[in-house]
N, C-alpha and C positions, 0 to 999 in steps of 0.2 A: 423976570417972570411977572406977568401981570397978575393983579389981584384975582383970586378965584371967585367966580360967581357960583354960589352953592345951588342956585336954581337950575343951572345948566347940567345936563347929563353928558358924561364923557366915557366913551368906550374905546379902549386901546385895541388896535388891529395889528397883529404881528404876522408876518408872512415871510416866505423865502423869495425875496424880490430878484434874486438871480435867476429864477425860473419864470418863463413867460406865463405859464398857467397859473402860478401862484400870484404873480403880479396882476393878472387880469381879475383873479378872484378878489384881490385886495381892492381894486378899483370898484368892483361890483358891490362889495360889502360897504365901502365908504359911501357910495351913492345911496344904498338902501338905508343906512343910518341917517344920512342927511335928510332924506325924504321923510323919515319918521321923527325928525326934530331932535335927533341925538347927534352930538358932536363926535366925529371920529378923531382918534388921536394916533399919531405915528411917531416912531423914534426918528431922530434927525437923519440917520443913515437911510432908513427906508423911505422917508419923504424925498430925499435927494434922488434915490433910484427911481421912484415912481414919477416924480416930477419930470425927470429926464425922458422917461418912456411915454408919459402922457401929460404933456404941458397944459392941457385944458382941464385937468382935474380940479374939482372944487376945493377951496381952501380947507385945510384941516388944522387941528392944533398939534403942536410939536411937544412931545413929552420932555419935561424938564425945562422948557422955554416958555410955552404958553400955559401949560397945566402941570401941576405937581402930581407925583405918584399917588398921594393920598386922595386926590380928587377922582380917581378912576373908579367907575362903578363895576366894570366887568372887562374881561379880555377875550377877544375872539382871535383864535389862532388858526391860520390857514397853512396846512402843511402836514408833515408827519410827526412822529414822537420827538425827533430832534428839535423841531421848531417849538413844540410845546415845552421842552426842557429849557430852551432859550427864553421863552416867555416867562416861565416860572422864575428864572434868574432875574429878569427885568423887574418883576413886581414883588420880589421877595420882601416880606415885612409889611405888606399891605393886606387889606381884606377883600381885594378884588378877585373873584373866582375866574378860573380859566375854562373857556369852552373851546374845544378843538374841533375843527372841520378837516377831515382827512383828505389830503391831496397826495399822500405818499402811498406806500405799499400796505403794510399791516395797519399802521396807525392805531396801536392798541389803546392809547390814552384818549383818542379822539371820540367825540360824542356823536358826530354825524358825518355823512359823506358829501362829496361835492354836489350831487344832485339835490341835496336837502339844505343847501346853504341859505337860501332865502327864508326857508322855514326856521332854521336855527336863528337867524338874525331877528325874525319876528318874535321868537320866544324871548330873546334877550331884551328887545324893545319893550315887551309886555312884562318883563321881570318874571317870566313864567319858567322858572327852573329851580331845581334843588341844589344845594351846595353840599358837597361831600368833602370831608377832611381826609387827607392822606398824610400819614406821618412821615417826616423826613429824618435824615441823619444829621447829627452834629458831629463834625469831623475835626480832629485835632492831630497835628504832627508835633511830637515831643522829641527833643534832642537833649540828652542829659535830664535835667529837671525842669527845662524851660519849654513852654509851648511856643513854637516858632512860627506856626501857621495854623489858621483856623478857617474852616469853611463849612459848607453843608452839602447835602446831596438828596435829591428826590428819589433817584433810582438806586445808585450804588456808589461806593467808594472802592476803588480797585488799586491794590498794590501790585505793580508789575515789574518785571526785570527791565532795566533800561537798555541792555544790550542783548541782541538776539543770540549771540554766541554763548552767553554765560547764564547759568541757572541762578536763581535767586534763593538764598538760604534764609528761611524765616522761622520764627516761633509764633504759634498762634496762642491766644490767651482769651479766657472767658472769666469775667468778673475778678480780675486781678490774679488769676491762677493760670500757670502754663498748662497747655493741653498736649501739644505735640510740636515737634520741629521737623522740617523736611526741606528738600530742594524742590523748586517748582517754577512754573512760568509766572505765577502770581496768585493772589487771593482776592476774591470778591466779597465785600461786606454789603449786604443789600437790605432794602426795605421790602415789604410785601408788594408794593407797586413795582419795584425793580425785579421781582421774581420772574416776570415774563420778559425781561430784557437780557442783559449780559449774563446774569445768574442762570437764566433758563438755557442759554447757549452753552454754558459750562457744565450742564448736567444737574443744576440745582432743582429743588422742588418748586412747583407752582403753589403760591400761597394766596388764599382768598383775601381780598382787600380788607375785610372786616376783622381779620385775624391780626392781633397785635403781636408782632414778633420781629426779630432780627435774624438774618441769614448770613452764614459764612460758607463760601464755596471755594475750595482750592482749585487752581488751574494747573492741570498736568503735573500733579504732585508725585514725587518719587518716594512713596511711603506706604506702609501697610495700613496705617490709620489716617486716611485723608478724605473722609466722607463729608458731604454737606452737613452743616449743623443748623438747627433752628432753636433759638433761645428766646427767653422772655423779653418783653418790651423794655423792661427796666435794667436789663443786663448791659454790660460794657464788653464790646469785642475789641481786641487789639491784635495787630500784626507787627512784629518787631523784625527789622532787617538785621540779621545776625552780623556781628563784627567780623566774622571770618568770610563773609560774602566777598567774592572777587568782583568788585564793581559796585554800581549804585542801582537803587530802585527808583521807581517813579510812581507817584500817586495821581490817579485820575478820578475826578468826581463828576459823574454823569457824562463823561467823555468831553467835558467843557473846560474844567479848571484843573491845572496840574501843578505838582510841586515835586522837586527832586528829593530823594531819600538817600542820604549817605549811610554807610554801615553804622549800625547802632541806633538809627532813628526808629521810632515806633509811631504807628497810626492807631488812634483810638476812636471808636465810633459808639455813640449813644443815641437814643431817641431825642430828636430836637423838640423843644417846647413850642416850636412854631410850625404848624402843619402847612401843607400845600392845599389850596382850595380848588376843587374842580366843580364846574357847573354841569349838572346832569339834567338831560331832557327826558330820560327814561329811567325806570326803576326795575328793569329786568334782571334776572339772576346772572351772576358772574359766570356761571356755567355756560349760558347762552352766548355771552361775549367771547368766551374762549373758543367755542365751536365756530362762531361766525368769523372771528379774526384769523384763526389758524386753519379754517376750513377742515375741521375734524370730521371724520366719517361717522355718521350716526344712523345711516340707512338701516332699516330693519327694527329700530327701536319702537316698542309698542307702549312702554310706560306702565305705570301701576294700573291695576284693574280699577275701573270706574263703577260706581253704583253703590248700593246699600251694603255696607260691610257686615251688617248683622245677619 
């Protein structure tokens, strides 16, 4: 890796290069950055894909070869929420905020849409954005008294049954105390950011991003008490795969990282001391984002009465 020139600005571009629209968007963003005097950075895999599809692309820096992670100023992500999660994984441990341009369907984490892409790039070039911290999960797998695997999650850590035919028997725990045991398809432990992802699909509550909390949502549980739980940010959630389980479980973090769970294994989740940083171009209410992304019906709303309250 060559020596870093601290006077040069580097912006990482992350896209879904297996899709033509995303690849074209990446080419456009790289050209806009170069035109503004900012060096675009790509991962080696994405560079190889783009170079094959567009041999005349202007040179870019390769992450980890030409430029180090710590030299990144910002990340522009072109795609849906899955691509944003991949970008968060790439820059974990840095101070580079992530700005998403939605090329997918809902794109809940994205800050702008495809037709605003040039505008979004101009805001990045001008450093005209706010940085919002979203807390993440620190996730540990414990077998016996040993931590055998450790990772993190921006949205959720999900304990699931590994076999479709067999139910998973678990005990859920809050702050070191058992709460309930039941058979289920799995259990989602989520951040507020993840409350509009898998947790939402499983019937969990939507939690506003500024609320500091952890969520636990059972999946198809066979139990009288198997309601979604919301606990404080300093709590510890745990799911233990019971020894009597006929089969194994599997842990998924953000749908990207997995680990097998034998009977007796437990998954513990706490708030990570390392947040995920999102670049924001607008400071509108989260309620408006919910309405826009989920296309919620609000026709007929008149709002509070305006005028002199006296």
